[in-house]
LUMDOMI-236394 format. One record per residue: x, y, z of N, C-alpha, C in turn. Coordinates in steps of 0.05 Angstrom, whole numbers, plus 5000, padded with zeros to 4 digits. Atoms other than C-alpha are relative to their C-alpha. Last residue first. Layout:
# residues N
XYZXYZXYZ...
***
This chain:
# residues 647
500650115026258078561675501050194978498350235004261478751740499549874973497249925003258379441737501849774993499749865026251379171725502850084995500350195022251778661781500450134973497650165002254679171829499849804977497849845010249079661814502549834996500549965028243679131823502350164987499350265013246878941890499550024970497150025001246779681910500849744987499149855023239379721891503149984997500950145024237779161939500950144975498250235006242179461993499149854975501950205010238580141992501749764990499250135025243480552033498049794993501250265004240781032086500749894973499650125026244981622110498749725000500850285000242882092166500349894972501950075021246782742167499449704999502049785002250183022230497849924980501749994977254082402251497750194997501350264999256982302182498149985023502249995020258383042178498549745000502149824989262483012243497650014981501350164979266382412217497850175013501850195013267682812153498649825021502449855008270683372195497949824987501549954975275582892228497450154994501050264991277882642160498350045025502350075017278483362134498849745009502249824993282983572192497549924985500950094974287582972180497550165009501150275003288083122106498949905027502649975012289083862119498649734997501949944979294783692166497250044990500550234983298483342111498050055022501350215015297783902061499349765017502849925005299384452111498549784986501450014973305684092135497150074996500950274994307683952062498649985027501750115021307684702046499149725006502849924997310284962113498249874979501650245002316784572112497050064999499250155024321285172098498249764995500549845024317585612147500649854975502950005004317485072201499350154974501549834981324984992194497049994993501049755011327584402154498750165023502949964997331383862191499350284989500849854977338383732165496950045000503050014998342083282118499250135026501350264995349283512120497050014999502249954982351884152087498549745005502050205003358684002058497850055021501350094975362884622051498049794993499349824978367784922002498849915026502249994980367384341953500950175024498949914975371984461894497750045019501649844982369584041837501650085024498750004974373083771775498450185018500749814980369683561711501949985024498350044977370883201645499450235020498349774994365383151593501749935024498049985021361682571560501750265002501349895024355682661606502050074978503050014998360182521665498850154977501349975027367682401672497049965003501950215006371182531739498750064973501349955025377382911760498149774994498550115022378882801833498550074974500550285008375383261880502049914980500050025029378083891913499849714992497449995013376283981986499749984970498849735002370383802029502849984988497849994981367283122012501450274996499949734989360782961976502250015022499949994970362182311939500350305008498349784990360082241866499750035030498050104982357281551849501750225013501250124976350781791819502049925021500850275004354382251771499049885026498650224987354382991787499049734991497149975002352783631748501549745009499150125025345483451736503050014997499349805019344083591810501249874975501350065026341182981845500550214979498950245012346383031901498749944972500950254987344383741917501149764984500950225018348084371896499349755016500950234984349085051929498949784981502449984984352985521884499549765017499649974971358085551827497350015014502649984987358585321754500450025031500050014971364685441711497250035011502349864990365485281637499949955030501250084975372185091606497550165005498950254990375585091538498849905026501350044975371785611498500949735011500350284990376685801443498750005027500550195022376986421398499249725010502249905015376386951452499249804978499249785017380786531497497650104985501749935022379386081556501250234984500650245016384385751602498250054976497650155007387886341635499449784980498349845017382086821636502449854990501349975026377486281663501750164980499850265013382486111718498750024972497350045010383386841735500349744986499749835023375886951741502849974988501550105023375386341786500450174975502849925002380786561833498749914975500449795021387286161839497050074999501749794990387885771905499650234980498349764994393885371880498450245009498250084978389684731885501950225008501650004976384385071843501849935024500549724993389585231790498450025026497549894989391884511790499750295009499750124974384784271780502550115014501949874982383884761723500249895029499049734995390184521689498250145019497650044984387883791695501250275008500950054973381084011670502349955019500849744989384484321609498949965029497649844995388183681594499350265013498950074974381783271601502450165008497250085002378583631543501249955027499950245017371083671538502849894999498749985026371184151597499749744985500650215020367484281662501550064974498949925026369284661726499749774981499650235019364884571787501050124974499349905027365285061846500549764983497750105017361784831909500450174975499349745011357284951969502549954983497349894998354784241980500050284989499349815021348283911997502850095003497249924998345683312038500650184975498150215006338083292033502950115004498549935024333883802071501949774994497149975000329083472119501150114974499549775017321783472138502950065000500750065028319782782164500950224981497950185011323582872230499449934971497949855013319083472244502249824988499250165024312983042258502450124986500450294995310683252328501049834977498250094978313783942321499749705005497250005009310484042253501849895022499750235017303683842280502849974990500050234983304384342337500349744984497450024986306484872288500149765018498050085020300484742244502749965013500450295005295684752304502149904980499350144975298485432326499849704995497150034999298485712255500849845025499750114973290985592245503049945005500049784981290286052184500449915029497849815007292285522133500350225021497450124993287885002166502350204996500050054971281585422166502649895009499349764985283185692097500149965030497549885009283585002066500850255016497550154998278384642107502550164994499950174976271784992122502649845004500849874975271985592076500649825024498349764996275985332016499450125028497450094992272684652023501950235005500150124974265784952021502749925010500549794981267085421963500049895029497649834998270284851923499650225021498050144984264584381939502550165003500849994972259384881915502249875018499649734991263184971850499250035029497149954996263784231839500650285011499150134975256384131852502950055005501549884978254184641799501049885027498849754992259784421753498550135023497250054993257583701750501350265010500150084972250383911748502749945012500649764984251884291684499849935030497549834998255383691654499550245018498050144983249483241670502550165004500950004972244183731645502149875018499649734989247983851579499350015030497149964998248183101566500750275012499050154977240783021582503050045004497550145009238583571534501349875024500350125026231483841538502349824992502350174999230784031611499649854974499750194978237684331620497749805001498250225007237184641552500249795021501350264995231085041572501849774993501250014974234185731580499049725007497850004980238685621520498949975028498750265001232785431476502249985021501950194988228986051499501349725000500049964971235086491485498149805014497450104989236186191416500050035031500150295001228786281400502649885010501850124980228986991427499849704998499049964972235087261390498349845019497450144997233286971322500950015029500550284998225987191331502649845003501450054974227987901346499549715004497949984980232887921287498949945028498250245004227387671241502250005021501550234989222688201270501649744997499850004971227988731259498449775013497250064992228788571186500249985030499550285006221288531174502849925009501450174980220289191211500549704995498849964974225689551170498749815020497550144999223489261103501350025028500550295003216289481115502649845002501250104975218090171142499649694999502949954999222590281081498949895026501650205013229990271096497150095000502949934999235290791113498549794984501049895025242190491125496950045002498049835014246490341186499050124974501149985028241390071235501750204985498450175018245589901297499050014972497249905001243090471342501749854979499849785019235890311325502850104997498650075024236489631359500450234981497250064994234689831430501749964975498749764988228290181409503049945004499749805020226189611363501550245010497950085018227489091416500550214978497549964986223389481466502449914983499549715001217789511415502650065015498849945027218288751406500650304998497450145002217388631481501350074973498049844986211889161484502849874998499349775017207788811430502350165014502049805005207888191475501050214980498849745002211987551478497850204991501449815018209286891503501250275001499649724993213686341532498650184979501949934980211685601533500150305008500250204979215085431468497850075019497850185005215886091431500049795023499450204978209386471428502249824991499150265009208487101385500549835025498749995026205587801389500749734989498250225005200587801446501150014972500950185022197688491459502049784996500450274990199888761527498949814979497850134987203189401502499649705007501650214988198189631451501949815015499350285007202590241437498249815016502450145008198990911447500549714994501750044976204691211488497649834993502449824997209191121427498449935025502550165001215890771439497650185004500950104974221491261424497449854997502750114998225491391361499449915028501549844981231691841366497149905004499550124973237091421332498450155022498349804986236691871270500649925029497450015014234291281229501950225011498850264995228491181278502949994988498449994976226791921277501549745006497349915005224691861205501850005025499849775018218491461224503050074997497349895004216590811258499950234980498949874976209690661286502750134996501249744997205690511223501350165023499049845022210289931205499050295003497549884992208789651275501250184978500449804979201589541256502650145008501149775014203489181192499550235020497749835010207988731233499050244985499549764983201988481273502150184989501849795009199988011216500450265016501649934977206087581230498350244992502349855009210387211180498250055025499149725003217187001207497750184990499849905027213886361232500950294999500049715001214986001298500450094971502249925018213185271305499650305000502049864983217885151364497650114985500650164977221984631326497850125017501650235009221485001260499249835024502749895007223785651292498249774991501649954975229285251325497350114994500950264990231884981258498350035025502050115019232185671227498949745011502549854996235685951289497849894981501250104975240885411285497350145005501250265005242285581213498649895024502249965019243286311229498649744994502349904985247486141290497650044982501150224984252185711248497550095015501350185019253186261197498749775015502549885008254586751253498449824981502150124984259886261278497350124994501550185018264086511219497849855016502449865011266087081266498449824981499449825022270586591304497550144989499249754988269486271372500450224979502249894983265285711343500750265014502149905018270385601287497850135017499149745012275985551338497950124982500149794979272285021378500850274989502849944995270984621314499750225022501049815020278284671295497150085005498849744994280484341360499050214980501349894976275483781350501250285007502749915004277683661278498850135025500349724991285083641290497250104999498349954976286482891287499650285011501450114977280682761238501550055026502549864992283583241188498849905025502550075015290482921184497650145012501450254991296183301217497549954983502449964984300083831178498649735006502149845011306883601153497650035018502250165011312583351195497950184990502149835010319483641209497949824989502050115019324383271253498150224992500250295000330583341296498149894979502350105014332984061288500049694999499250215019337784321340497549884988501950225006336884961378501149814979498850135024341585441415498149774994500450285009337785901462502049934978498350055023338486531504499849704993497250054996332886711552501549974973499550174976325486801563503049965005500949864976323587371516500849855026502949965000327787041462499350165025501549934975335187101448497050024995501949775004339286761394498550045026501549904977345486301394498150234993498349824984347286011326498450095024500149725005342885441303502250155015500049874974344484701300500250304995498849734999342684281239499850125028497449994987341283551253501450275000500050154975335483491204502949995011499050275001336484021150499949875028500550155025332584661138500649705003497850205003331785081201499349814977498249925021326785641189502449824996501150075027321385281228501950084977500350295003325585291292499049934972497350115003327886021286499849704995499049945027320686221272502849894996501550155020318185871335501150044972499150284998323586151380498749834978497250015008322086861357501049724999500050005029314586761362502949984989497949855012315386581435500049974970500249724991308886371468502150174986498249914979308985731427499550295007500550154975303185411389501750105023501949874983302785901331499549885027499949715003306185441281497850135017500949895025306084731308500350305000501949784999309884381363499450104972500649875026313583731376497950225003502450125012315483611450499550144973502649894993322483871464497849834987502150045020329283531463497350085010501049755012334583861507497649964982498149895020338583231520499050244986500450145026332582891552501950114979499550284994334683101623499649834975497250054997335283811598500649705003498950125024328083831573503049925002501850205010324383951638501049864975499750264986330284291670498249794988502750115003330384861619500149725011501549924976336885141648497049954996502649875006341084771597498450055025500249714996348184651622497250134995498249884980349983921632499250295006500350134974344183551599501650145022502649944990344184051542499549885028499949724990351683991534497350095011498450014975351083241527500150275013501650134979345383311476501549995027502149814991349283811433498549885024502750075008355383351429497950195012501550134979362183671436497149964991500550285004365983801371498449865022497550154995369484471380499549705000498349975023363584821348502649845002501350155022359084531402501850024975499550284995363984781455498749824979497250065007363985471424500649705004499950025030356385471428502849944990501150275007356785321503500149964970498150204991361285921514499249724992497850005020356686341471502249815008501050145024350786141515502149994978500250294995354686331578499149854975497350114999356787021551499949695004498949995027349687191531502849884999501350195018346986961599501249994971501249825019352187311643498849834977500750105026353486841701498750224983497650025017357187141760499549904972499349735011350687391791502549994983497149974997348286671800500950264987499549994971340786711808503050055006498150194988340286891734500150035031499749934972334487221697501649795015499349724998335287171622500550095028502149814993335386421627501050295000498949854977340586011590498050225006501149744992337285501545501550115024498549944976339984911505499250295007498749744995334784691456501649995025499050004973331884081421501350285005497349904995327484111361500849955028498950094975321283771333502950095002497150024999317184131280500849895028499150034973309984101258503049955000500450264986306384321195501050015029497450084989309384911157499849755017499549944971302884951118502749905009501050194981303384901042500750075029498250234995304885531004498649815019501450194983300786070970501949765004499150284999304086680940498149845018497350035012303187410920500949714999498850254991295787520933502549954985498350115021293488240926501549765011497750164991287688430971501549894975499350175022282688990960502549855010497350105006279289271021500249914971499850135026273289691042502949934995500449825023272089851115500249844974498149784999274089571183499750194977500749814979268089121195501850245001499950134974269488801128499150205021500249854974267789021058500249815023501950134982269988780990500150145027500449884973273389100930498049845016501949785002275088610874499750125027502950054997281188190887498450244993501049824980288188300859496949965002502349835007291687750821499250175024499449815021298587430823497850194993497349884997296386810861500650194977497750155010288886690852502750155005498649855020283887040899502549844990501350035026279386560935501550134978499750275010283986470995498749954973497150075004284987211006500349724989499149875024277587370994503049924994501450115024275186861045501250124975498850275005280487071097498749884975497449965012278187791092501349744992500649895027270887601105502750054985500950215018273087151163499650114971502950024998277187661200499049834977501449755009284587491194497049975005498249784994289086971228498850274993500549894973283686441232501850245007502749984990286386071170499950105029501650245005293486221150497250055010501950064978298186811144498349764991501550255002304386991105498149985023498450244997306687721101498349754996500950164978301488261111501749755005499050275006304688801068499449825024498350164983300489421081500749734988498850165022297190001047502149845013497850174992292590321099500849844975499150185022288090911085502449855010502450065016283991291137500749814977502349904987289291321192497449924985500250134974295890991176497650105016499749804979297091491120499649895028500250104973298491031061500350235020502850014990296991370994499949925030501649765003303491630964497350005014498549754995308891150985498250244999499649984971303990560990501450275006502649934987301490670919500450045030500649735006308690700893497350095013498249824986310690070929499350294995500549974972304589660908501750225013498650194982304989740833499750085029497549894989303390310786501649815018498449855020298090020739502750085011499550165024294689470780501950144980498350234992295589840846500649834975497349914997292990480814501949775007499049945027286690140791502950095001499550265013285689850860501150044972497550104990286690540890500649724988497849855012281190820846502749895009499850075028276390270865502350144986498650265002278090370938500249904971497249964993276291110932501649734998498749885023269790970896503050035004500050215021267690500952501450114975497950204993269691011005500249794979497449875003265591560972502349805005499449955029259491110962502850124997497350105006259490861034500950054971499349925027253591251061502949924995502250055019250690881121500950064971500349775018256890801165497949944979502849935002255690271218499550234981501650245006262389911213497150074995501350114976265990581210498249774992502649874994270190691148498849865024501250044974277590551133497350155001501249744996279790491061498249985025502549964985284189881064499350295000500649724996289489661014497350015014502749905004292288961018500050315002499949724993298488531012497150114996501849805012298487771013500750295009498449764998302587141026498550224985500349815022297586581039501850245005499549724992299285981081499850174976498449825017296085321064500450265013498150175015293284721102501850164982497550024985290285211151502049824987498649744998285085401098502749975015498949945026283084691079501650265001497650185003282284541153501350054973497949904983277785151161502549834997498949775014273484931102502450115016498550115023272584251136501350234984497650134989270684601201501749894977498249784993265785061164502749895011499149885025262384461131502150225006498250195014261984081197501150124975497450014986259084691232502049824987498549765008253784771179502750015014499350025029251684051188501650244991497750185005252184071264500749994971501050185021247784691273502349824992498850015026249885011339498549814981501749825016246985221405501250034972502550135007249584631445498250174983499350255014256884831452497549864990499249945028254685541468500649754984502350035019250885261528500850064972500550285008257385151565497949984979497850095017259185891566499649724990500249865026252286101590502249914982502350115015252285571644499850134973499250255011259285791666497849884983497949955021257186511674500949744987501449905023250886301711501950054977501550225012254985881759498650094975498150175014259886451771498649764987498849865024254386951786501849814985502149995021250486461831501150144975500550265012256686301871498150014977497650065016258587031881499749724987500049865026251387191901502549934983498149785000251486651956500050144972501549745002245186231955501850244999501350005026248485551940498350264997498049935021253285671998498750024973500949795018247385692046502050084979498749754993250585322104499350234981500949924973245584752097501250275008502749895003247084742022498850095027499849755015254584662033497250134997499149804982253284132086500250284987502349944982249083722038500850225020502049835014254583791986497650075018498949735003259783542035498150194986500149884973255582942053501050294999502749904996254682801978499650125028500449775018262182761968497250125004498649774989262982322029499650254983501749914977257581862001501350245013502349865012261481821935498250105022499049745010267981641971497650174990499349844977264381102010501050284992502549894989261280841946500550175025500749765015268180781917497450135010498149784993270380321972499250264986500649914973264079901963501850235009502549854999264879871888499450115028501950164985272279671890497450175004501650135020275780081836498049805013502249835008278080561890498349884978502250024980282180011922497650164992501750235007286379961858497649985019500350164976289280661871497949784994497650164999291080921802500049825024498950074973284281211787502449824997498449794988282981541720501449925025497549985014280580951678501950215012498650254999275080771727502750014987497649994985273181491737501749755000498349785011267981531683502749995014498950085026265080851701501950214988498150224996264281031774501349934973497549904987261181711760502149785002498649825019256081431710502650105012498850175022254380851756501550184981497650134989253381331816501449834978497949804997248681781775502649865010498849945026244681181751502250215002497950195008243780951822501350064974500850215018240081571844502349824991497850015019241681991905499549754983499250245015235282151944502550054982499649915028234882701997501049774984502450055016232182372061500150114972502149844987237782672104497449994983498649844980242682362054498050205012501049734994239281812016501850135020499949924972242081201981498850275004497850154988241780811916500350065030498549844981234981071894502149825013498950184979232380731831501850175018501049924974228381271794501049825022499449734994232081241727499350095029502249825005231980491724500650285011501349914976238780151723497750194993502550134997240279851655498550075025500050294996245780311632497249905005500950074974245581061644499949705005502750125001249781241584499349905028499750285007255581691599497249895000502350135012256482441609500749714992500149955029261682691658497649844989502450065014262782751733500350054970500149835024269382711769497649914984502949995006269282441841499750194976500750135025276482231845497049984995501150264993276982441918499249844976499250074973277983141893498649755008498250235000276883131817500949925028501550245007270783571820501749755001500950134976274984081857498449754994498250224992278584221792499049865026500950265011272584611768501749775009501350144979274385191814499149724990498050144984279485421763498749845021499450265010273685581717502049855016
***
């Protein structure tokens, strides 16, 4: 999927859009006599109109040049056989299969399940359960069912704790407190029972893929919704060996307790650079949205707007957080698309598939009744339920069984399905029930497969998106081979380009410095005096800080002018600076060395050198392709295109 980004190169991004008034067979131009139709160009142009920032690319003629370059590259990719590479074919087929899932659904059933899902995520359920574990394909479940019935009775009479103490073994029986959970957190069958069971009651036994359960519901609460917090972060991994993360975060926390503003300290010390410039404030997030559960729980557990937490550690670093806002769950329409994708990935998608299969059978005129099924009932015996059934030698292999669209299936096709499916049959059935069940499963599988195989010819939207990926994938492989890797590996050409343009690649002026910060000007005066007396940093901190009082914070290392430590007017000059005020704190800096603006080495400048040289290399390559492939533009169609776009 990462290769999909190539579609955006040159702002040639494809997507579905109406074709407009241009006729479907109007050829805008040809590349080596291969037609490119006007409707495709219009779709591409309109889609990208809102994406482009360069106004020149909104000009139809300019955009047409970009589009022609795109098609030239695709022609070259096919000439070189990139569309025949096994790796390309595998990845394309994988994407096609993934994309088709969005078109193999029943919209009415999907809508109902999405609405149900929204109702579920609107509330959190606090529940406990008992599970008697059995294999998903276990045929005889009587013993397990009786056991769960007995445990349910004990739960009602003795209570959860006593049952857990005597029954839970973590192997065949689980007695667990599940805490609060919401929709999509449990398998669908379990979720259904948990949400249906009233608070304070225990469900009847029910089965999931794990075995038989009963669930006791203790509470239901409204969703936690969304929260907005700010944070000050000190990373667990420090470049400066003198900084101990836990010590640093507690130093900052003392400053907050002493009255300094959270936002000012975030700007000065937070190592989350993306939020530090905003005073530590983060984008609002929902439960389950962050990688750090610890951080998320700390944020949602805060009660009052403006509250500031004590320091705590996550997997990423140490944090202090401030609560700015709490908002309830978003309206249904705002989260509908996201929920639909989750529903399609969830086990409840089986309900959608069943409905889709029903509709497709009707579309392709396929009936679940078939006179040939009586014949197959005579072929199965006890061996089928022992997973040992084989296709009889006497099978009428080439007899036609059923036709789906333009594809005909034989007796052998269904027999192969029977043989493959015997492993999943978990209970003994009569021959009639078995064959009817398996024939329904066979039809479900094959009508969906046939529909998927023919989506590109039946659904215009699907065809457009698929072609978008087909071409984007080809272009990625071509560019990687002919441009990116070719340039990256040509070190001689890169070094020559660097030498010719090295004045562009410079380090800004920097300093090697010690910066001491305090909210109290008196302490900065003392720190400045200590620096003037050549006192060591550890001694200065020991003298001015106490266990109870954090009076100064020290930062050391190489710093550039844009560093958050300095105001815009700060002058880089060797020695000890005057005391200056910045971000509502007082500072003094000892500058050990001023490193003037200097030219970067080839190694340090390699990233931009490669990027710039690739552009030059690609421009020359495109000139070669233009000479190699004949391009003819139909000017009459181009005028029609311009007229339609401008209207």
